[in-house]
Phi, psi and omega in degrees: 000122182271164177264150178230043184297315181297321178297316181295319177301316180298317179298326182267002179058048178226141180269162176297325178297322178291322176298313179301317180299317178299329181274352180076028179229170178279161177297326179294315179298318178298312180301315181295323182285340180265340179283144178083254186231083182291151177284155178296325179296322177294319178297322177295318178300315180296314180301317178296319180295325180277333181091035179228167173284147183303330180295336179291343181279351182257146173298147182260097178292141181283135176074012183251161174252128179203161176164191180223126176236158179256125178243116183053039177083002181248130181288138179226125180267139173231146186240008179200164177299320181297316179296320179297313180298322178296316178298319181292328181284337179282000000 
């Protein structure tokens, strides 16, 4: 599942540099933290800075189940129906 942070920023008329400024970090630090495997906490920070739900930062695969739920106050991402069912059974 890919990220669409730049697209969401464009839709919200905000630059990545502005997002970084809101987070109190440099644009380079933001870019490095988002490349590869960003942490969910970083994605939440970015989503908050942009003013969207963290799920909006992900590409929307057709016909798939995906999302982010909070379990005991901690965000947990799931990428399939099976992962969701496993989380719910735990």
